[in-house]
PDBQT receptor file of N, H, CA, C and O in Angstrom, charges set to zero:
ATOM      1  N   MET A   1     -22.023 -11.739   3.060  1.00  0.00    +0.000 N 
ATOM      2  CA  MET A   1     -21.360 -10.420   3.320  1.00  0.00    +0.000 C 
ATOM      3  C   MET A   1     -22.769  -9.901   3.307  1.00  0.00    +0.000 C 
ATOM      4  O   MET A   1     -23.507 -10.170   2.360  1.00  0.00    +0.000 OA
ATOM      5  N   SER A   2     -23.196  -9.124   4.377  1.00  0.00    +0.000 N 
ATOM      6  H   SER A   2     -22.597  -8.904   5.147  1.00  0.00    +0.000 HD
ATOM      7  CA  SER A   2     -24.715  -8.358   4.281  1.00  0.00    +0.000 C 
ATOM      8  C   SER A   2     -24.798  -7.447   2.985  1.00  0.00    +0.000 C 
ATOM      9  O   SER A   2     -23.707  -7.492   2.416  1.00  0.00    +0.000 OA
ATOM     10  N   SER A   3     -25.512  -6.807   2.456  1.00  0.00    +0.000 N 
ATOM     11  H   SER A   3     -26.398  -6.771   2.918  1.00  0.00    +0.000 HD
ATOM     12  CA  SER A   3     -25.487  -5.643   1.252  1.00  0.00    +0.000 C 
ATOM     13  C   SER A   3     -24.893  -4.242   2.616  1.00  0.00    +0.000 C 
ATOM     14  O   SER A   3     -24.085  -3.373   2.291  1.00  0.00    +0.000 OA
ATOM     15  N   GLN A   4     -25.409  -4.312   3.846  1.00  0.00    +0.000 N 
ATOM     16  H   GLN A   4     -26.065  -5.019   4.110  1.00  0.00    +0.000 HD
ATOM     17  CA  GLN A   4     -24.841  -3.049   4.590  1.00  0.00    +0.000 C 
ATOM     18  C   GLN A   4     -23.538  -2.983   4.518  1.00  0.00    +0.000 C 
ATOM     19  O   GLN A   4     -22.992  -1.978   4.061  1.00  0.00    +0.000 OA
ATOM     20  N   THR A   5     -22.774  -4.158   5.006  1.00  0.00    +0.000 N 
ATOM     21  H   THR A   5     -23.217  -4.974   5.377  1.00  0.00    +0.000 HD
ATOM     22  CA  THR A   5     -21.496  -4.250   4.748  1.00  0.00    +0.000 C 
ATOM     23  C   THR A   5     -20.901  -3.880   3.581  1.00  0.00    +0.000 C 
ATOM     24  O   THR A   5     -20.060  -2.986   3.484  1.00  0.00    +0.000 OA
ATOM     25  N   SER A   6     -21.352  -4.601   2.629  1.00  0.00    +0.000 N 
ATOM     26  H   SER A   6     -22.035  -5.327   2.708  1.00  0.00    +0.000 HD
ATOM     27  CA  SER A   6     -21.049  -4.333   0.903  1.00  0.00    +0.000 C 
ATOM     28  C   SER A   6     -21.016  -2.570   0.814  1.00  0.00    +0.000 C 
ATOM     29  O   SER A   6     -20.229  -2.016   0.048  1.00  0.00    +0.000 OA
ATOM     30  N   GLN A   7     -21.713  -1.995   1.458  1.00  0.00    +0.000 N 
ATOM     31  H   GLN A   7     -22.352  -2.445   2.081  1.00  0.00    +0.000 HD
ATOM     32  CA  GLN A   7     -22.215  -0.500   0.967  1.00  0.00    +0.000 C 
ATOM     33  C   GLN A   7     -21.269   0.158   2.166  1.00  0.00    +0.000 C 
ATOM     34  O   GLN A   7     -21.266   1.381   2.025  1.00  0.00    +0.000 OA
ATOM     35  N   LEU A   8     -20.639  -0.174   3.055  1.00  0.00    +0.000 N 
ATOM     36  H   LEU A   8     -20.642  -1.167   3.170  1.00  0.00    +0.000 HD
ATOM     37  CA  LEU A   8     -20.033   0.508   3.858  1.00  0.00    +0.000 C 
ATOM     38  C   LEU A   8     -18.342   0.438   3.111  1.00  0.00    +0.000 C 
ATOM     39  O   LEU A   8     -17.428   1.257   3.211  1.00  0.00    +0.000 OA
ATOM     40  N   LEU A   9     -18.389  -0.703   2.460  1.00  0.00    +0.000 N 
ATOM     41  H   LEU A   9     -19.131  -1.368   2.379  1.00  0.00    +0.000 HD
ATOM     42  CA  LEU A   9     -16.620  -1.173   1.990  1.00  0.00    +0.000 C 
ATOM     43  C   LEU A   9     -16.776  -0.229   0.665  1.00  0.00    +0.000 C 
ATOM     44  O   LEU A   9     -15.678   0.087   0.205  1.00  0.00    +0.000 OA
ATOM     45  N   GLU A  10     -18.006   0.341  -0.117  1.00  0.00    +0.000 N 
ATOM     46  H   GLU A  10     -18.897   0.085   0.257  1.00  0.00    +0.000 HD
ATOM     47  CA  GLU A  10     -18.160   0.715  -1.278  1.00  0.00    +0.000 C 
ATOM     48  C   GLU A  10     -17.719   2.450  -1.121  1.00  0.00    +0.000 C 
ATOM     49  O   GLU A  10     -17.083   3.164  -1.897  1.00  0.00    +0.000 OA
ATOM     50  N   ALA A  11     -18.232   2.700  -0.031  1.00  0.00    +0.000 N 
ATOM     51  H   ALA A  11     -18.748   2.120   0.600  1.00  0.00    +0.000 HD
ATOM     52  CA  ALA A  11     -18.435   4.024   0.946  1.00  0.00    +0.000 C 
ATOM     53  C   ALA A  11     -17.045   4.421   1.292  1.00  0.00    +0.000 C 
ATOM     54  O   ALA A  11     -16.553   5.544   1.187  1.00  0.00    +0.000 OA
ATOM     55  N   PHE A  12     -16.340   3.041   1.832  1.00  0.00    +0.000 N 
ATOM     56  H   PHE A  12     -16.740   2.128   1.917  1.00  0.00    +0.000 HD
ATOM     57  CA  PHE A  12     -14.803   3.535   2.209  1.00  0.00    +0.000 C 
ATOM     58  C   PHE A  12     -14.096   4.076   1.156  1.00  0.00    +0.000 C 
ATOM     59  O   PHE A  12     -13.494   5.147   1.079  1.00  0.00    +0.000 OA
ATOM     60  N   GLU A  13     -14.319   2.803   0.011  1.00  0.00    +0.000 N 
ATOM     61  H   GLU A  13     -14.808   1.933   0.075  1.00  0.00    +0.000 HD
ATOM     62  CA  GLU A  13     -13.402   2.817  -1.146  1.00  0.00    +0.000 C 
ATOM     63  C   GLU A  13     -13.319   4.409  -1.696  1.00  0.00    +0.000 C 
ATOM     64  O   GLU A  13     -12.309   4.979  -2.108  1.00  0.00    +0.000 OA
ATOM     65  N   ALA A  14     -14.693   4.960  -1.579  1.00  0.00    +0.000 N 
ATOM     66  H   ALA A  14     -15.514   4.496  -1.244  1.00  0.00    +0.000 HD
ATOM     67  CA  ALA A  14     -14.886   6.294  -2.452  1.00  0.00    +0.000 C 
ATOM     68  C   ALA A  14     -14.289   7.395  -1.475  1.00  0.00    +0.000 C 
ATOM     69  O   ALA A  14     -14.279   8.526  -1.961  1.00  0.00    +0.000 OA
ATOM     70  N   LEU A  15     -13.779   7.268  -0.160  1.00  0.00    +0.000 N 
ATOM     71  H   LEU A  15     -13.787   6.349   0.234  1.00  0.00    +0.000 HD
ATOM     72  CA  LEU A  15     -12.976   8.322   0.359  1.00  0.00    +0.000 C 
ATOM     73  C   LEU A  15     -11.874   8.772  -0.211  1.00  0.00    +0.000 C 
ATOM     74  O   LEU A  15     -11.565   8.266  -1.289  1.00  0.00    +0.000 OA
ATOM     75  N   PRO A  16     -11.126   9.691   0.292  1.00  0.00    +0.000 N 
ATOM     76  CA  PRO A  16      -9.668  10.359   0.247  1.00  0.00    +0.000 C 
ATOM     77  C   PRO A  16      -8.773   9.694   0.826  1.00  0.00    +0.000 C 
ATOM     78  O   PRO A  16      -9.093   9.371   1.970  1.00  0.00    +0.000 OA
ATOM     79  N   GLU A  17      -7.832   9.378   0.514  1.00  0.00    +0.000 N 
ATOM     80  H   GLU A  17      -7.572   9.640  -0.415  1.00  0.00    +0.000 HD
ATOM     81  CA  GLU A  17      -6.604   8.239   1.387  1.00  0.00    +0.000 C 
ATOM     82  C   GLU A  17      -6.226   8.876   2.556  1.00  0.00    +0.000 C 
ATOM     83  O   GLU A  17      -5.329   8.241   3.112  1.00  0.00    +0.000 OA
ATOM     84  N   VAL A  18      -6.709  10.365   3.440  1.00  0.00    +0.000 N 
ATOM     85  H   VAL A  18      -7.438  10.881   2.988  1.00  0.00    +0.000 HD
ATOM     86  CA  VAL A  18      -6.348  10.815   4.285  1.00  0.00    +0.000 C 
ATOM     87  C   VAL A  18      -7.777  10.621   5.192  1.00  0.00    +0.000 C 
ATOM     88  O   VAL A  18      -7.953  10.615   6.410  1.00  0.00    +0.000 OA
ATOM     89  N   GLU A  19      -8.615  10.482   4.172  1.00  0.00    +0.000 N 
ATOM     90  H   GLU A  19      -8.472  10.487   3.182  1.00  0.00    +0.000 HD
ATOM     91  CA  GLU A  19      -9.876  10.294   5.390  1.00  0.00    +0.000 C 
ATOM     92  C   GLU A  19      -9.957   8.460   5.403  1.00  0.00    +0.000 C 
ATOM     93  O   GLU A  19     -10.325   7.850   6.407  1.00  0.00    +0.000 OA
ATOM     94  N   LYS A  20      -9.700   8.028   4.597  1.00  0.00    +0.000 N 
ATOM     95  H   LYS A  20      -9.401   8.523   3.781  1.00  0.00    +0.000 HD
ATOM     96  CA  LYS A  20      -9.560   6.130   4.887  1.00  0.00    +0.000 C 
ATOM     97  C   LYS A  20      -8.413   6.044   6.063  1.00  0.00    +0.000 C 
ATOM     98  O   LYS A  20      -8.773   5.544   7.129  1.00  0.00    +0.000 OA
ATOM     99  N   ARG A  21      -7.229   6.439   5.954  1.00  0.00    +0.000 N 
ATOM    100  H   ARG A  21      -6.936   6.845   5.088  1.00  0.00    +0.000 HD
ATOM    101  CA  ARG A  21      -6.343   6.222   7.310  1.00  0.00    +0.000 C 
ATOM    102  C   ARG A  21      -7.010   6.768   8.576  1.00  0.00    +0.000 C 
ATOM    103  O   ARG A  21      -6.874   6.175   9.647  1.00  0.00    +0.000 OA
ATOM    104  N   ALA A  22      -7.732   7.892   8.466  1.00  0.00    +0.000 N 
ATOM    105  H   ALA A  22      -7.842   8.373   7.597  1.00  0.00    +0.000 HD
ATOM    106  CA  ALA A  22      -8.403   8.377   9.831  1.00  0.00    +0.000 C 
ATOM    107  C   ALA A  22      -9.747   7.270  10.171  1.00  0.00    +0.000 C 
ATOM    108  O   ALA A  22      -9.831   7.034  11.377  1.00  0.00    +0.000 OA
ATOM    109  N   PHE A  23     -10.457   6.792   9.591  1.00  0.00    +0.000 N 
ATOM    110  H   PHE A  23     -10.389   6.984   8.612  1.00  0.00    +0.000 HD
ATOM    111  CA  PHE A  23     -11.497   5.942   9.436  1.00  0.00    +0.000 C 
ATOM    112  C   PHE A  23     -10.898   4.872   9.819  1.00  0.00    +0.000 C 
ATOM    113  O   PHE A  23     -11.514   4.331  10.737  1.00  0.00    +0.000 OA
ATOM    114  N   THR A  24      -9.746   4.211   9.439  1.00  0.00    +0.000 N 
ATOM    115  H   THR A  24      -9.246   4.650   8.693  1.00  0.00    +0.000 HD
ATOM    116  CA  THR A  24      -9.632   3.124   9.650  1.00  0.00    +0.000 C 
ATOM    117  C   THR A  24      -8.472   3.453  11.268  1.00  0.00    +0.000 C 
ATOM    118  O   THR A  24      -8.359   2.475  12.008  1.00  0.00    +0.000 OA
ATOM    119  N   ALA A  25      -7.988   4.287  11.541  1.00  0.00    +0.000 N 
ATOM    120  H   ALA A  25      -8.079   5.081  10.940  1.00  0.00    +0.000 HD
ATOM    121  CA  ALA A  25      -7.310   4.193  12.757  1.00  0.00    +0.000 C 
ATOM    122  C   ALA A  25      -8.497   4.452  14.048  1.00  0.00    +0.000 C 
ATOM    123  O   ALA A  25      -8.333   4.092  15.213  1.00  0.00    +0.000 OA
ATOM    124  N   GLU A  26      -9.817   5.230  13.457  1.00  0.00    +0.000 N 
ATOM    125  H   GLU A  26      -9.951   5.523  12.510  1.00  0.00    +0.000 HD
ATOM    126  CA  GLU A  26     -10.713   5.020  14.666  1.00  0.00    +0.000 C 
ATOM    127  C   GLU A  26     -11.173   4.018  14.272  1.00  0.00    +0.000 C 
ATOM    128  O   GLU A  26     -10.511   3.439  15.133  1.00  0.00    +0.000 OA
ATOM    129  N   PHE A  27     -11.786   3.066  13.692  1.00  0.00    +0.000 N 
ATOM    130  H   PHE A  27     -12.324   3.537  12.993  1.00  0.00    +0.000 HD
ATOM    131  CA  PHE A  27     -12.404   1.625  13.406  1.00  0.00    +0.000 C 
ATOM    132  C   PHE A  27     -11.356   0.823  14.405  1.00  0.00    +0.000 C 
ATOM    133  O   PHE A  27     -11.737   0.274  15.439  1.00  0.00    +0.000 OA
ATOM    134  N   LEU A  28     -10.285   0.829  14.051  1.00  0.00    +0.000 N 
ATOM    135  H   LEU A  28      -9.975   1.275  13.211  1.00  0.00    +0.000 HD
ATOM    136  CA  LEU A  28      -9.661   0.151  14.905  1.00  0.00    +0.000 C 
ATOM    137  C   LEU A  28      -9.622   0.343  16.469  1.00  0.00    +0.000 C 
ATOM    138  O   LEU A  28      -9.604  -0.585  17.277  1.00  0.00    +0.000 OA
ATOM    139  N   ARG A  29      -9.616   1.298  16.686  1.00  0.00    +0.000 N 
ATOM    140  H   ARG A  29      -9.631   2.052  16.029  1.00  0.00    +0.000 HD
ATOM    141  CA  ARG A  29      -9.436   1.817  18.149  1.00  0.00    +0.000 C 
ATOM    142  C   ARG A  29     -10.551   1.174  19.065  1.00  0.00    +0.000 C 
ATOM    143  O   ARG A  29     -10.558   0.579  20.142  1.00  0.00    +0.000 OA
ATOM    144  N   ARG A  30     -11.627   1.631  17.999  1.00  0.00    +0.000 N 
ATOM    145  H   ARG A  30     -11.621   2.115  17.124  1.00  0.00    +0.000 HD
ATOM    146  CA  ARG A  30     -13.041   1.032  18.943  1.00  0.00    +0.000 C 
ATOM    147  C   ARG A  30     -13.485  -0.588  18.748  1.00  0.00    +0.000 C 
ATOM    148  O   ARG A  30     -14.480  -1.118  19.242  1.00  0.00    +0.000 OA
ATOM    149  N   ALA A  31     -12.696  -1.081  18.081  1.00  0.00    +0.000 N 
ATOM    150  H   ALA A  31     -11.887  -0.651  17.679  1.00  0.00    +0.000 HD
ATOM    151  CA  ALA A  31     -12.803  -2.645  17.758  1.00  0.00    +0.000 C 
ATOM    152  C   ALA A  31     -11.806  -3.650  18.379  1.00  0.00    +0.000 C 
ATOM    153  O   ALA A  31     -11.749  -4.869  18.217  1.00  0.00    +0.000 OA
ATOM    154  N   ILE A  32     -11.022  -2.821  19.145  1.00  0.00    +0.000 N 
ATOM    155  H   ILE A  32     -11.069  -1.831  19.278  1.00  0.00    +0.000 HD
ATOM    156  CA  ILE A  32      -9.754  -3.585  20.098  1.00  0.00    +0.000 C 
ATOM    157  C   ILE A  32     -10.233  -3.515  21.130  1.00  0.00    +0.000 C 
ATOM    158  O   ILE A  32     -10.772  -2.446  21.415  1.00  0.00    +0.000 OA
ATOM    159  N   PRO A  33     -10.240  -4.429  21.951  1.00  0.00    +0.000 N 
ATOM    160  CA  PRO A  33      -9.769  -6.030  21.506  1.00  0.00    +0.000 C 
ATOM    161  C   PRO A  33     -10.887  -6.686  21.076  1.00  0.00    +0.000 C 
ATOM    162  O   PRO A  33     -12.014  -6.537  21.547  1.00  0.00    +0.000 OA
ATOM    163  N   PHE A  34     -10.540  -7.499  20.072  1.00  0.00    +0.000 N 
ATOM    164  H   PHE A  34      -9.625  -7.621  19.689  1.00  0.00    +0.000 HD
ATOM    165  CA  PHE A  34     -11.349  -8.269  19.635  1.00  0.00    +0.000 C 
ATOM    166  C   PHE A  34     -10.509  -9.894  19.132  1.00  0.00    +0.000 C 
ATOM    167  O   PHE A  34      -9.356  -9.950  18.702  1.00  0.00    +0.000 OA
ATOM    168  N   ASP A  35     -11.099 -10.659  19.257  1.00  0.00    +0.000 N 
ATOM    169  H   ASP A  35     -12.035 -10.614  19.606  1.00  0.00    +0.000 HD
ATOM    170  CA  ASP A  35     -10.619 -12.131  19.231  1.00  0.00    +0.000 C 
ATOM    171  C   ASP A  35     -11.430 -12.861  18.170  1.00  0.00    +0.000 C 
ATOM    172  O   ASP A  35     -12.560 -13.328  18.310  1.00  0.00    +0.000 OA
ATOM    173  N   SER A  36     -10.782 -12.877  17.256  1.00  0.00    +0.000 N 
ATOM    174  H   SER A  36      -9.864 -12.497  17.142  1.00  0.00    +0.000 HD
ATOM    175  CA  SER A  36     -11.426 -13.628  15.808  1.00  0.00    +0.000 C 
ATOM    176  C   SER A  36     -11.172 -14.829  16.022  1.00  0.00    +0.000 C 
ATOM    177  O   SER A  36     -11.671 -15.593  15.197  1.00  0.00    +0.000 OA
ATOM    178  N   GLY A  37     -10.515 -15.337  16.910  1.00  0.00    +0.000 N 
ATOM    179  H   GLY A  37     -10.109 -14.716  17.581  1.00  0.00    +0.000 HD
ATOM    180  CA  GLY A  37     -10.075 -16.867  17.059  1.00  0.00    +0.000 C 
ATOM    181  C   GLY A  37      -8.909 -16.904  16.113  1.00  0.00    +0.000 C 
ATOM    182  O   GLY A  37      -8.421 -16.063  15.359  1.00  0.00    +0.000 OA
ATOM    183  N   PRO A  38      -8.601 -18.243  16.419  1.00  0.00    +0.000 N 
ATOM    184  CA  PRO A  38      -7.518 -18.679  15.176  1.00  0.00    +0.000 C 
ATOM    185  C   PRO A  38      -7.556 -18.498  13.992  1.00  0.00    +0.000 C 
ATOM    186  O   PRO A  38      -8.653 -18.525  13.435  1.00  0.00    +0.000 OA
ATOM    187  N   MET A  39      -6.407 -18.267  13.273  1.00  0.00    +0.000 N 
ATOM    188  H   MET A  39      -5.516 -18.246  13.726  1.00  0.00    +0.000 HD
ATOM    189  CA  MET A  39      -6.551 -18.221  11.923  1.00  0.00    +0.000 C 
ATOM    190  C   MET A  39      -6.310 -19.434  11.244  1.00  0.00    +0.000 C 
ATOM    191  O   MET A  39      -5.699 -20.255  11.929  1.00  0.00    +0.000 OA
ATOM    192  N   GLU A  40      -6.589 -19.772  10.170  1.00  0.00    +0.000 N 
ATOM    193  H   GLU A  40      -7.085 -19.105   9.613  1.00  0.00    +0.000 HD
ATOM    194  CA  GLU A  40      -6.061 -20.954   9.502  1.00  0.00    +0.000 C 
ATOM    195  C   GLU A  40      -4.857 -20.486   8.216  1.00  0.00    +0.000 C 
ATOM    196  O   GLU A  40      -4.830 -19.431   7.582  1.00  0.00    +0.000 OA
ATOM    197  N   ASP A  41      -3.831 -21.786   8.104  1.00  0.00    +0.000 N 
ATOM    198  H   ASP A  41      -3.852 -22.643   8.619  1.00  0.00    +0.000 HD
ATOM    199  CA  ASP A  41      -2.908 -21.624   7.780  1.00  0.00    +0.000 C 
ATOM    200  C   ASP A  41      -2.958 -20.731   6.200  1.00  0.00    +0.000 C 
ATOM    201  O   ASP A  41      -2.084 -19.968   5.789  1.00  0.00    +0.000 OA
ATOM    202  N   GLU A  42      -4.487 -21.164   5.377  1.00  0.00    +0.000 N 
ATOM    203  H   GLU A  42      -5.198 -21.784   5.710  1.00  0.00    +0.000 HD
ATOM    204  CA  GLU A  42      -4.308 -20.637   4.157  1.00  0.00    +0.000 C 
ATOM    205  C   GLU A  42      -4.973 -19.015   4.164  1.00  0.00    +0.000 C 
ATOM    206  O   GLU A  42      -4.987 -18.324   3.146  1.00  0.00    +0.000 OA
ATOM    207  N   GLU A  43      -5.498 -18.566   5.466  1.00  0.00    +0.000 N 
ATOM    208  H   GLU A  43      -5.486 -19.128   6.293  1.00  0.00    +0.000 HD
ATOM    209  CA  GLU A  43      -5.797 -17.230   5.614  1.00  0.00    +0.000 C 
ATOM    210  C   GLU A  43      -4.745 -16.502   5.824  1.00  0.00    +0.000 C 
ATOM    211  O   GLU A  43      -4.479 -15.506   5.152  1.00  0.00    +0.000 OA
ATOM    212  N   THR A  44      -3.929 -17.009   6.944  1.00  0.00    +0.000 N 
ATOM    213  H   THR A  44      -4.145 -17.818   7.490  1.00  0.00    +0.000 HD
ATOM    214  CA  THR A  44      -2.707 -16.336   7.050  1.00  0.00    +0.000 C 
ATOM    215  C   THR A  44      -1.577 -16.293   5.877  1.00  0.00    +0.000 C 
ATOM    216  O   THR A  44      -0.811 -15.339   5.743  1.00  0.00    +0.000 OA
ATOM    217  N   ALA A  45      -1.573 -17.258   5.181  1.00  0.00    +0.000 N 
ATOM    218  H   ALA A  45      -2.196 -18.033   5.289  1.00  0.00    +0.000 HD
ATOM    219  CA  ALA A  45      -0.825 -17.298   3.874  1.00  0.00    +0.000 C 
ATOM    220  C   ALA A  45      -1.236 -16.108   2.894  1.00  0.00    +0.000 C 
ATOM    221  O   ALA A  45      -0.493 -15.287   2.356  1.00  0.00    +0.000 OA
ATOM    222  N   ASN A  46      -2.743 -16.249   2.802  1.00  0.00    +0.000 N 
ATOM    223  H   ASN A  46      -3.346 -16.915   3.239  1.00  0.00    +0.000 HD
ATOM    224  CA  ASN A  46      -3.365 -14.933   1.683  1.00  0.00    +0.000 C 
ATOM    225  C   ASN A  46      -3.108 -13.754   2.357  1.00  0.00    +0.000 C 
ATOM    226  O   ASN A  46      -2.681 -12.901   1.578  1.00  0.00    +0.000 OA
ATOM    227  N   ALA A  47      -3.193 -13.396   3.423  1.00  0.00    +0.000 N 
ATOM    228  H   ALA A  47      -3.539 -14.089   4.056  1.00  0.00    +0.000 HD
ATOM    229  CA  ALA A  47      -3.039 -12.193   4.337  1.00  0.00    +0.000 C 
ATOM    230  C   ALA A  47      -1.575 -11.651   3.811  1.00  0.00    +0.000 C 
ATOM    231  O   ALA A  47      -1.329 -10.558   3.301  1.00  0.00    +0.000 OA
ATOM    232  N   ALA A  48      -0.795 -12.599   4.051  1.00  0.00    +0.000 N 
ATOM    233  H   ALA A  48      -0.995 -13.487   4.465  1.00  0.00    +0.000 HD
ATOM    234  CA  ALA A  48       0.777 -12.295   3.722  1.00  0.00    +0.000 C 
ATOM    235  C   ALA A  48       0.932 -12.103   2.133  1.00  0.00    +0.000 C 
ATOM    236  O   ALA A  48       1.889 -11.356   1.928  1.00  0.00    +0.000 OA
ATOM    237  N   ASP A  49       0.447 -12.434   1.186  1.00  0.00    +0.000 N 
ATOM    238  H   ASP A  49      -0.330 -13.041   1.352  1.00  0.00    +0.000 HD
ATOM    239  CA  ASP A  49       0.333 -12.153  -0.235  1.00  0.00    +0.000 C 
ATOM    240  C   ASP A  49       0.001 -11.042  -0.239  1.00  0.00    +0.000 C 
ATOM    241  O   ASP A  49       0.820 -10.158  -0.487  1.00  0.00    +0.000 OA
ATOM    242  N   GLN A  50      -1.226 -10.785   0.022  1.00  0.00    +0.000 N 
ATOM    243  H   GLN A  50      -1.891 -11.504   0.224  1.00  0.00    +0.000 HD
ATOM    244  CA  GLN A  50      -1.705  -9.187  -0.283  1.00  0.00    +0.000 C 
ATOM    245  C   GLN A  50      -0.811  -8.173   0.460  1.00  0.00    +0.000 C 
ATOM    246  O   GLN A  50      -0.729  -7.013   0.057  1.00  0.00    +0.000 OA
ATOM    247  N   LEU A  51      -0.284  -8.518   1.312  1.00  0.00    +0.000 N 
ATOM    248  H   LEU A  51      -0.350  -9.460   1.639  1.00  0.00    +0.000 HD
ATOM    249  CA  LEU A  51       0.464  -7.275   2.016  1.00  0.00    +0.000 C 
ATOM    250  C   LEU A  51       1.828  -7.194   1.192  1.00  0.00    +0.000 C 
ATOM    251  O   LEU A  51       2.270  -6.079   0.918  1.00  0.00    +0.000 OA
ATOM    252  N   MET A  52       2.513  -8.351   0.787  1.00  0.00    +0.000 N 
ATOM    253  H   MET A  52       2.154  -9.258   1.009  1.00  0.00    +0.000 HD
ATOM    254  CA  MET A  52       3.462  -8.066   0.069  1.00  0.00    +0.000 C 
ATOM    255  C   MET A  52       3.158  -7.501  -1.385  1.00  0.00    +0.000 C 
ATOM    256  O   MET A  52       3.994  -6.744  -1.879  1.00  0.00    +0.000 OA
ATOM    257  N   ALA A  53       1.998  -7.826  -2.108  1.00  0.00    +0.000 N 
ATOM    258  H   ALA A  53       1.319  -8.440  -1.708  1.00  0.00    +0.000 HD
ATOM    259  CA  ALA A  53       1.665  -7.158  -3.402  1.00  0.00    +0.000 C 
ATOM    260  C   ALA A  53       1.451  -5.676  -2.734  1.00  0.00    +0.000 C 
ATOM    261  O   ALA A  53       1.939  -4.801  -3.450  1.00  0.00    +0.000 OA
ATOM    262  N   SER A  54       1.021  -5.330  -1.891  1.00  0.00    +0.000 N 
ATOM    263  H   SER A  54       0.625  -6.041  -1.310  1.00  0.00    +0.000 HD
ATOM    264  CA  SER A  54       0.905  -3.964  -1.445  1.00  0.00    +0.000 C 
ATOM    265  C   SER A  54       2.194  -3.385  -1.294  1.00  0.00    +0.000 C 
ATOM    266  O   SER A  54       2.358  -2.243  -1.722  1.00  0.00    +0.000 OA
ATOM    267  N   LEU A  55       3.165  -4.011  -0.736  1.00  0.00    +0.000 N 
ATOM    268  H   LEU A  55       3.031  -4.940  -0.389  1.00  0.00    +0.000 HD
ATOM    269  CA  LEU A  55       4.136  -3.441  -0.716  1.00  0.00    +0.000 C 
ATOM    270  C   LEU A  55       4.978  -3.291  -1.949  1.00  0.00    +0.000 C 
ATOM    271  O   LEU A  55       5.499  -2.238  -2.314  1.00  0.00    +0.000 OA
ATOM    272  N   ASP A  56       5.055  -4.428  -2.539  1.00  0.00    +0.000 N 
ATOM    273  H   ASP A  56       4.631  -5.283  -2.242  1.00  0.00    +0.000 HD
ATOM    274  CA  ASP A  56       5.796  -4.456  -3.724  1.00  0.00    +0.000 C 
ATOM    275  C   ASP A  56       4.877  -3.102  -4.764  1.00  0.00    +0.000 C 
ATOM    276  O   ASP A  56       5.510  -2.665  -5.725  1.00  0.00    +0.000 OA
ATOM    277  N   ALA A  57       3.592  -2.583  -4.532  1.00  0.00    +0.000 N 
ATOM    278  H   ALA A  57       3.077  -2.938  -3.751  1.00  0.00    +0.000 HD
ATOM    279  CA  ALA A  57       2.821  -1.929  -5.771  1.00  0.00    +0.000 C 
ATOM    280  C   ALA A  57       3.614  -0.456  -4.644  1.00  0.00    +0.000 C 
ATOM    281  O   ALA A  57       4.205   0.360  -5.351  1.00  0.00    +0.000 OA
ATOM    282  N   GLU A  58       3.633  -0.267  -3.783  1.00  0.00    +0.000 N 
ATOM    283  H   GLU A  58       3.153  -0.930  -3.209  1.00  0.00    +0.000 HD
ATOM    284  CA  GLU A  58       4.128   1.026  -3.252  1.00  0.00    +0.000 C 
ATOM    285  C   GLU A  58       5.596   1.247  -3.620  1.00  0.00    +0.000 C 
ATOM    286  O   GLU A  58       5.999   2.208  -4.275  1.00  0.00    +0.000 OA
ATOM    287  N   GLU A  59       6.278   0.360  -3.183  1.00  0.00    +0.000 N 
ATOM    288  H   GLU A  59       5.951  -0.421  -2.651  1.00  0.00    +0.000 HD
ATOM    289  CA  GLU A  59       7.861   0.219  -3.939  1.00  0.00    +0.000 C 
ATOM    290  C   GLU A  59       7.967   1.003  -5.553  1.00  0.00    +0.000 C 
ATOM    291  O   GLU A  59       8.657   1.991  -5.806  1.00  0.00    +0.000 OA
ATOM    292  N   TYR A  60       7.263   0.406  -6.323  1.00  0.00    +0.000 N 
ATOM    293  H   TYR A  60       6.702  -0.397  -6.118  1.00  0.00    +0.000 HD
ATOM    294  CA  TYR A  60       7.298   0.910  -7.068  1.00  0.00    +0.000 C 
ATOM    295  C   TYR A  60       6.321   2.023  -8.195  1.00  0.00    +0.000 C 
ATOM    296  O   TYR A  60       6.530   2.447  -9.331  1.00  0.00    +0.000 OA
ATOM    297  N   ASP A  61       5.311   2.180  -7.294  1.00  0.00    +0.000 N 
ATOM    298  H   ASP A  61       5.141   1.835  -6.371  1.00  0.00    +0.000 HD
ATOM    299  CA  ASP A  61       4.560   3.517  -7.256  1.00  0.00    +0.000 C 
ATOM    300  C   ASP A  61       4.305   4.395  -6.288  1.00  0.00    +0.000 C 
ATOM    301  O   ASP A  61       3.262   4.265  -5.648  1.00  0.00    +0.000 OA
ATOM    302  N   PRO A  62       5.099   5.328  -6.031  1.00  0.00    +0.000 N 
ATOM    303  CA  PRO A  62       4.625   5.997  -4.612  1.00  0.00    +0.000 C 
ATOM    304  C   PRO A  62       3.707   6.747  -4.668  1.00  0.00    +0.000 C 
ATOM    305  O   PRO A  62       3.763   7.719  -3.915  1.00  0.00    +0.000 OA
ATOM    306  N   ASP A  63       2.587   6.611  -5.513  1.00  0.00    +0.000 N 
ATOM    307  H   ASP A  63       2.542   5.821  -6.125  1.00  0.00    +0.000 HD
ATOM    308  CA  ASP A  63       1.151   6.765  -5.734  1.00  0.00    +0.000 C 
ATOM    309  C   ASP A  63       0.475   5.996  -5.506  1.00  0.00    +0.000 C 
ATOM    310  O   ASP A  63      -0.710   6.252  -5.717  1.00  0.00    +0.000 OA
ATOM    311  N   ALA A  64       0.699   5.136  -5.158  1.00  0.00    +0.000 N 
ATOM    312  H   ALA A  64       1.662   4.929  -4.987  1.00  0.00    +0.000 HD
ATOM    313  CA  ALA A  64      -0.123   3.847  -4.982  1.00  0.00    +0.000 C 
ATOM    314  C   ALA A  64      -0.542   3.864  -3.108  1.00  0.00    +0.000 C 
ATOM    315  O   ALA A  64      -1.428   3.064  -2.804  1.00  0.00    +0.000 OA
ATOM    316  N   ARG A  65      -0.003   4.635  -2.047  1.00  0.00    +0.000 N 
ATOM    317  H   ARG A  65       0.717   5.285  -2.293  1.00  0.00    +0.000 HD
ATOM    318  CA  ARG A  65      -0.443   4.733  -1.114  1.00  0.00    +0.000 C 
ATOM    319  C   ARG A  65      -1.590   5.565  -1.010  1.00  0.00    +0.000 C 
ATOM    320  O   ARG A  65      -2.149   5.714   0.077  1.00  0.00    +0.000 OA
TER     321      ARG A  65
């Protein structure tokens, strides 16, 4: 990952949650359609694990959103 990408991610993490949502929606609107190619099984499993952990955190901590 480039230093520019790292800086963008750090700036994103510093945003308030409302701004993160607005940025994400706009970013995805501009990025679609985008074909990243087929995903490996390990990538899919890792994404599912991260999603489930996030959903569990939201279930047990309403402020986690």
